[in-house]
VMD Tcl script that draws the C-alpha trace (Angstrom):
set ca {
  {2.74 40.94 -1.31}
  {-0.54 42.09 0.16}
  {-1.12 41.95 3.92}
  {-3.46 39.19 5.10}
  {-6.22 41.63 5.99}
  {-6.26 43.22 2.56}
  {-6.07 39.83 0.87}
  {-9.11 38.64 2.84}
  {-11.10 41.75 1.93}
  {-10.28 41.46 -1.76}
  {-10.81 37.70 -1.69}
  {-14.24 38.11 -0.12}
  {-15.41 40.37 -2.94}
  {-13.86 38.11 -5.58}
  {-15.50 35.08 -3.97}
  {-18.93 36.72 -3.91}
  {-18.62 37.88 -7.52}
  {-17.45 34.41 -8.58}
  {-20.37 32.74 -6.84}
  {-22.95 35.11 -8.32}
  {-21.59 34.81 -11.86}
  {-21.17 31.04 -11.60}
  {-24.69 30.47 -10.29}
  {-26.24 32.68 -12.97}
  {-24.35 30.83 -15.71}
  {-25.31 27.43 -14.29}
  {-28.96 28.45 -14.06}
  {-28.96 29.87 -17.59}
  {-27.38 26.73 -19.03}
  {-29.79 24.53 -17.11}
  {-32.85 26.51 -18.13}
  {-31.79 26.76 -21.77}
  {-30.66 23.21 -22.45}
  {-32.41 21.09 -19.84}
  {-35.94 22.47 -19.83}
  {-37.34 19.59 -21.89}
  {-35.22 16.66 -20.77}
  {-36.09 14.02 -18.20}
  {-35.87 14.94 -14.52}
  {-33.01 12.51 -13.89}
  {-30.78 14.42 -16.32}
  {-31.78 17.70 -14.72}
  {-30.93 16.32 -11.31}
  {-27.54 15.07 -12.50}
  {-26.70 18.39 -14.13}
  {-27.61 20.42 -11.05}
  {-25.78 17.97 -8.77}
  {-22.59 18.31 -10.83}
  {-23.03 22.07 -11.25}
  {-23.66 22.37 -7.51}
  {-20.25 20.83 -6.81}
  {-18.28 22.27 -9.74}
  {-17.83 25.67 -8.08}
  {-15.80 24.18 -5.24}
  {-12.35 24.09 -6.95}
  {-12.62 27.79 -7.81}
  {-13.77 28.63 -4.30}
  {-10.97 26.56 -2.77}
  {-8.39 28.41 -4.89}
  {-9.72 31.79 -3.76}
  {-9.89 30.75 -0.11}
  {-6.40 29.24 -0.14}
  {-5.06 32.52 -1.59}
  {-6.87 34.44 1.13}
  {-5.48 32.21 3.88}
  {-1.81 32.49 2.92}
  {0.39 33.65 5.75}
  {2.20 36.97 5.58}
  {5.92 36.96 4.87}
  {8.07 37.65 7.88}
}
mol new
graphics top color blue
foreach p $ca { graphics top sphere $p radius 0.5 }
foreach p [lrange $ca 0 end-1] q [lrange $ca 1 end] { graphics top cylinder $p $q radius 0.2 }
display resetview
């Protein structure tokens, strides 16, 4: 088991990498498939994509916040 400090350091880098990759994929999908559709559909896609990263982020943060074993 990793100490809390190490887990937080590793988790921070994983979280940043996850966010960068996720946002680039969401932007690429949006630009490729939604460039010609109505603005309402674009808004709905970006609203859902803007919230869809939260479960992954919550999993990383909950792993980072685990207490050390005594």
